[in-house]
N, C-alpha and C positions, 0 to 999 in steps of 0.2 A: 504494500499499499504506499502511495506517495504521502509523505508527512504533510500534515494540514498546517498551512501558513495562511492566516487571514489578515485583514487590516481594518482599522477604524480610521476614516479619512475625512474629517470635517473640513469645511472651507471657512476661513476666518473672515466671513462677511457679515457676521452678527453673532449673537449669543446662542449657546446651545439651548434647545427647548426639548419638550417631552418626546417629540419624534426622534430626536438624536439619541435620547435614552433608550427608546425602543430598538434602534439600530445597534447601540452598544450592547444591549442585552442579548441580541441575536448573534452578534459577532463574537463576543466573549463566551456566550453560552455554547455555541456550536464548536468553537475552537477548544474550549476546555473539555467538553464532553468527548471530543476526539483525541484528547491529549496533545493538541496542537498549540501553536503560538499566534500571538496577535502583534502586528506591527502598528505603530502610530505614524500617520502621514498627515501633514498639514497641506491641504490642497489650495494653495494660494496662487494658482496659475493666473487668475484674473487679478492683475495688479492694479486695476482701476477701482476695485471694490474691496480688496483685502486690507485689513487694518491690524497693526501690531497689538492694539488694545483687545481686539476680539480674540487674537491668538492666545494672549495671556489669560483671558477669561475662560477659554476652552481648556487650557491646562489646569487652571485652578478648579474648574468644575469637575474634570475627570478625576483629579486627586481627591476631591471631596466625596464624589460618588463612590470611589473605590475601585474604579475600572483602571487597572494598572497594566500598561503595555509591556510586552517582553523586550521590545526594541523599537526605537531607542527610548531610554528613560526620559521622563518629562524634564528632569534636571538638565539633560543635554540640550533640549530645546531652549530652556530658559537661558542657558549659557551661550547659545548660538553655536554649539560645538557638534552639530550633526547635519546630515544631508536629508533629513526627513521632510524638509520643506521643498515643495516644488519649485519655489523661487531660487533654490540653491542648485537645481539640477539642470540648468540650461545646457551645459556641455553634454550631458547624457541625451537630452532631447535632440540637440544638434547632430550628435552622432547617429541616432536613430534615423533622423531625417536624411542625413547624408547617405545612409545605407539604401534608403528608398529612392533617393535621387539617382544613385548609381544604377539602379534597376530601371530607371526611366519612368518612375511612377509619381513624380513630383512636378507640379507646375504652379506658376503664379496666377493669381486671380484678382481682377479689378472689380468684380461685382459687389455692389452694395446689398445689404439685406433687403432694402426696398425693391431692388431690381430682381432679386431672386424670388421674392414674394409675388411680384407681378408675373412671373413665369407660370404660376399656377402650381396645383398639386401634382405629385408624381404618380406613377402607375401602381403603387403598392395597394391603394384602395381596391383595385380590381382583383387582387389575389386573395382567395379564400384562406390560404395557409398563412398569409402575412397579416391579414386583418386583425386577428386577436392580440397581436403583440405590437401593432402599429399605433404610434402616437399621431392622430390625424391632424394635430395642430403644428407639427414640426415642418420646417421648410425642406423642400426637396430641390437639390441643386442640379439643373439640367445639363451641366457640362459646357457652359457658354465659353469658357476660356481654355478648355482642354487643348485645343490645337492652335492657340494664338501665339505661343512661344514668347510670351511676355517676360521680360527680365524681372528677377526677384528684386524688389526694392520696397522702401518704406511706403506705407499706405496701401500696399497690396497684400492680400492674404496668400497663404500657401496651402495648396490642396493636394490630396493623394488620390490617385486613380483607383477606383473600386470597380473592377469588372464584375459582371453578373456572377453571383455565386449564392447557391442555397446553403445557408449555415444552419446546420441541425445541431441542437443541444438539448440536454435534459435538465430543465430547471428542477432543483431539488424539492420545490414546493408545487409548481405548476405542471410539472411533467414535460413530455416531449414538445419541442418548439421548432418551428421552421421560419427563418427570416431571410429576406433577400435585401441586404443593405443598399445595393444599387437602386432598388425600387423604393426604399424607405427614405433615404437621405441623399442619394447620389454620391458623387466624389466628396470625400471627407475633408473637412477643414482642419488643418494641423496647427496653423498659427493665423490669428485674425489680423485685420488691417491696422490694429493698434500695436501689433508686435507681441500679443499675449498668446501663449500656448493654449490650445483648447482643451476642455475637459476630456473629450473622447481620445485625443492623442496622448495627452500626458498620462492619464490613468493606465492606458494600455501599455505604454512603455514602462511605467513604474511597476505594474504588476508582473511584467516579464522580467525586468532587471532584478526586482526584489524577490522573485521566486514565490509570489503569491499563488496558492493553489485552490483557495476557496474565497470567492467574492460574495459577501452578504450585504445586500442593499435593498432599498425600497422598491415597491412595484412600479413606481414612476420611471425607473431606469431599465425595466425589462426590455423595452424596444431597442435599447442601445447595445444589447449583448451581441447580436450577430455581427455588427460592424466592428466591435472590439475583438471578437474572435477572428474575423477575417484579417484585420490589421495585424494582430499578433502573429498570424500565420505568415504574412508577408515579411514580418521582422524576424522570422525564423523559429517561432515557438512551435514545438512539436506536439506537445500535449496541452490542450486548452485547460484553463482553470475550470473548476466546477462553480456553479452559480446557484444562489438561492435569493429569491426576491420576496420580501416579507410585506405584509400589509402596512398601510400608512395610518397614522392617527390623524383624523380629519377634523377641521374646524366646522365645516358644514358638509352637506352631502357631496359637494363638488369641489371644495377648497381644502387643501392640505394645510398643516401648520407651516408657518414661515418665519425664518429669522428676521426678515425685513420688517414684519409686522410685530416682532418681539412677542410672539404667541407663547405663552406659558414658559417663559425663559426660566432656566434653572436658577439663575441668580435671584430672580424675583421670588421663586418658591423658597429658596434658602432664606432670603430676608423675611419671609412670612412665618419662618420657624418650622418648616417641614424638614423631616429627617431624610437622609439619603436613602435609607432602606424603604421608607414610606413612598418616596418618589419612584423608585425602581419598581416597587410592587404595584403601584397604581398604573405605571406605564406598561408593565407586563400584562396586566388585566385589560387595559384599554386596547391593546393589540391582539387580545384573544390568546395570549400565551399561557395564562393561568385562569382558573375558574373563580378566584376571588382577588381582591386588591390588597391582600395582606402584605405586610412589610416583607421585603426580599433584599437581603444584602448582596452586593455585587459578587462576593466570593461564592455565592450559592447558585448563580444562574446556570452554571454547567450542569447542575443536577436536575433541571427541569425535564420532565418526562417527554415534553413535546419534541425534543430534538430527534429522538429515535423515530417518532411518528412522521415527522417532516421529511426525514432523509431515508427512511426505510423503503 
């Protein structure tokens, strides 16, 4: 069996909220139940929205909740002595991009978001196999700049050619999936026009380089999985990671909790006198991971019986 290596990867664009606690429960719970490890990654690829004060608050909240990563320790983050931040990994991303460029898969793109939106939806909506995992609100890039041979320069994005490929994988919660990334999103944006690495590119490179074998995240990212598997294959990954997409804690029937709205932030719950075990227990119950909302210490999440049911 491949050793289980998972990761908790918050973005420092706001304070942690109850939805992040649900993800932490699932990440640490599944890793500990399998005797695996948890890496901490600060996903600050979006330099326009990331803030150091949010990163510090994330580290403080994790310490207070009791979710302790195996690598790197939070002390290393505080001292700036690790490469767990995406902002510190530019050379790694450049190397991966260079590998794809050498294979003729990289090109510059001058299209604005508005221009892409005007091109209309892609063909994924017509595929019965793709529809269950397709985010109908995402933009599909029609390949406008594929053959323009534009020079790479500031204010132009960088895209990766994704030829048509059916990506089949078994989600540990949802079962067998089939996705066609070229029909869902088109050629993948690796770096945007502001010079920021994109989520899709950065996390795929990180998961490959850091040896992540189990990706545990929310249902809102299920549609991203096929393109990340395809990109990882282009980068030389032989065995894809396993994936589990868990349910979200919703504010309304259609709206998930948001850092931007400061929904049920952990720092506010702490200030109100709630204990860490109480917050974890309530979050587990809200996500349907336990039958009651009784207090649950972080050290006990690996003992939840649900992990064997989800992955069996």
